[in-house]
C-alpha positions in Angstrom: 1.1 0.8 0.5 -0.8 3.8 -0.9 -1.9 5.5 -3.1 0.9 8.3 -5.3 0.2 11.5 -4.8 1.9 14.7 -5.1 0.2 17.0 -2.6 -0.8 16.3 0.6 -5.1 16.5 1.0 -6.5 18.4 4.1 -8.9 16.6 6.8 -11.4 19.5 5.9 -10.9 18.4 1.9 -11.0 14.8 3.1 -14.2 15.7 5.7 -16.3 17.6 3.1 -15.9 14.9 0.9 -17.3 12.0 3.1 -20.2 14.3 4.0 -21.1 14.2 0.6 -21.2 10.7 0.0 -23.3 10.4 3.6 -25.6 12.6 2.5 -25.9 10.8 -1.1 -26.4 7.9 0.6 -29.4 8.6 2.7 -27.4 9.8 6.0 -27.0 6.2 7.0 -25.6 5.4 11.0 -22.8 4.1 11.7 -20.8 4.1 8.8 -18.9 6.8 9.5 -15.5 5.2 9.0 -15.7 4.0 5.8 -17.2 7.2 4.1 -14.3 8.8 5.4 -11.6 6.5 3.7 -14.2 6.1 0.5 -13.3 10.7 1.2 -10.2 9.9 1.0 -9.1 7.3 -1.3 -11.5 8.8 -3.8 -9.3 12.4 -3.3 -5.9 10.5 -3.8 -7.2 9.5 -7.1 -8.3 13.2 -8.5 -4.7 14.5 -6.7 -2.3 16.0 -9.1 0.2 13.5 -10.0 -2.2 10.4 -8.9 -1.3 6.9 -11.0 -5.3 6.4 -12.5 -4.1 3.2 -12.9 -3.9 2.6 -9.2 -6.1 -0.1 -8.1 -6.0 -0.8 -4.1 -5.3 -4.6 -3.5 -8.0 -6.3 -2.0 -8.8 -7.6 1.4 -9.6 -6.4 4.8 -5.9 -6.7 5.9 -4.6 -4.6 3.0 -7.2 -1.7 3.8 -5.9 1.9 6.4 -8.7 1.4 8.9 -11.0 -1.8 8.1 -15.0 -2.7 9.1 -15.1 -3.6 12.0 -17.0 -6.5 10.7 -16.3 -7.8 7.0 -17.7 -10.9 5.6 -17.1 -14.0 3.5 -19.8 -11.5 0.7 -17.8 -8.2 1.7 -14.7 -10.0 1.2 -16.4 -11.4 -2.7 -17.9 -7.8 -3.3 -13.9 -5.7 -2.3 -12.8 -8.9 -4.6 -14.7 -7.9 -7.4 -15.0 -4.0 -8.0 -15.1 -2.6 -9.9 -16.5 -5.9 -12.7 -20.2 -4.8 -13.1 -21.0 -8.2 -11.8 -22.2 -9.2 -8.0 -20.5 -12.1 -7.2 -21.7 -14.9 -7.7 -23.6 -15.5 -4.4 -24.9 -12.4 -3.8 
């Protein structure tokens, strides 16, 4: 299931946003897919006609391109986001 979107986001727009995310995080190695999909979700949420109340279902199985590794902590963080409190075992 994807967020409603009245317009298609181009790869160039996603790439530019992913680069900005990567740069703002100190240019870490090995997180390009994560940055790409975070940029894609951000842009989809900003698109005209996007549902501002849309929340992606939690869990690795619901992601378009899940990360190659996924720990119990990752799962709990994903389920608690965007709550301000970290999960109990953090």
